[in-house]
C-alpha positions in Angstrom: 178.2 167.4 29.9 175.5 166.6 32.4 174.1 169.0 34.7 173.9 168.1 38.3 172.6 171.2 40.2 170.8 173.1 37.2 167.4 171.9 36.2 166.2 174.3 33.7 162.5 175.3 32.8 162.2 176.0 28.9 159.7 178.1 27.0 159.9 179.7 23.9 158.4 183.1 22.6 156.6 183.4 19.4 159.6 184.9 17.7 161.4 181.8 18.3 163.5 182.9 21.0 164.3 180.3 23.9 164.5 181.0 27.5 165.9 178.9 30.0 165.7 179.3 34.0 167.1 177.3 36.7 167.0 177.9 40.4 169.5 176.1 42.7 169.9 176.1 46.4 172.5 174.5 48.1 174.5 174.5 51.6 177.6 176.4 51.5 179.7 173.0 51.5 178.4 172.8 48.1 178.6 175.8 46.7 182.0 175.3 44.9 180.6 172.2 42.9 177.6 174.5 41.9 179.6 177.5 40.7 181.9 175.1 38.8 178.9 173.9 36.9 177.7 177.7 36.3 181.6 178.6 35.5 181.5 175.8 32.6 178.2 176.4 31.2 179.2 180.3 30.8 182.4 179.3 29.4 181.0 177.1 27.1 178.4 179.9 25.9 181.2 182.2 25.7 183.6 180.3 23.7 181.0 179.3 21.0 178.7 182.9 21.3 180.8 185.4 23.2 180.8 188.0 20.8 177.2 187.8 20.1 175.8 188.5 23.9 173.6 190.9 24.6 169.8 191.7 24.6 167.8 190.4 21.6 166.5 194.1 21.2 170.3 194.9 21.0 171.0 192.4 18.2 172.4 189.8 20.7 172.3 186.1 19.8 172.1 184.9 23.7 172.2 186.4 27.4 172.1 185.5 30.8 171.2 187.0 34.0 172.8 185.4 37.4 171.8 186.3 40.7 173.2 185.1 43.9 171.3 184.8 47.4 172.8 184.3 50.9 170.5 184.1 53.9 170.0 187.7 55.4 171.9 189.6 52.7 170.5 191.1 49.6 170.2 189.6 46.3 173.6 189.9 44.2 174.1 190.0 40.4 177.3 187.9 39.2 179.2 188.3 36.1 181.0 185.9 34.2 184.6 187.5 33.6 186.2 185.7 30.5 189.5 186.7 31.3 189.8 184.8 34.5 186.8 182.3 33.8 185.5 183.2 37.4 182.3 184.9 38.6 182.5 188.3 39.8 182.2 189.2 42.5 183.1 186.0 43.8 180.4 184.3 46.0 181.0 183.5 49.5 178.8 181.5 52.2 179.7 180.8 55.8 179.6 177.1 56.9 175.8 176.4 57.7 174.5 178.8 55.4 172.3 177.9 52.7 172.9 179.9 49.3 170.7 180.2 46.2 171.5 181.0 42.6 169.3 181.8 40.0 170.2 181.6 36.4 168.3 182.7 33.3 169.7 182.4 29.6 167.8 183.2 26.3 169.1 182.8 23.0 167.7 182.7 19.2 167.5 179.5 17.6 171.2 178.8 16.7 171.9 179.4 20.2 169.3 177.3 21.2 170.2 174.2 19.1 173.5 174.1 20.6 172.6 174.6 23.9 170.1 171.6 23.5 173.2 169.5 21.8 175.5 170.3 24.5 173.3 170.1 27.8 169.8 168.4 26.4 168.1 171.3 28.3 165.6 172.5 25.9 
């Protein structure tokens, strides 16, 4: 599966934990496409490694942070709802607005290998 909106910057710490950071800015009309890409990525991560999600210091194999910003509105954290396969709260934008989303992923070597095999983003 190729990524069209998310272009990740990759880094790795001395313990081998990988981090991927992406920023996407789109007009409101393209927001559904961007959300579809993010939901697909998070659905994959949850299907493959979901039970092991959480901060590394708590024993998590992988984790993510997703932020959404509309012009003139405060930054908002979004969470992936496994049951509905949607982001919560649902991001909204008015016609003519630009919106930005930032996605930060982190994971250990097993997650990094699977992520690279799936998305080629390492």
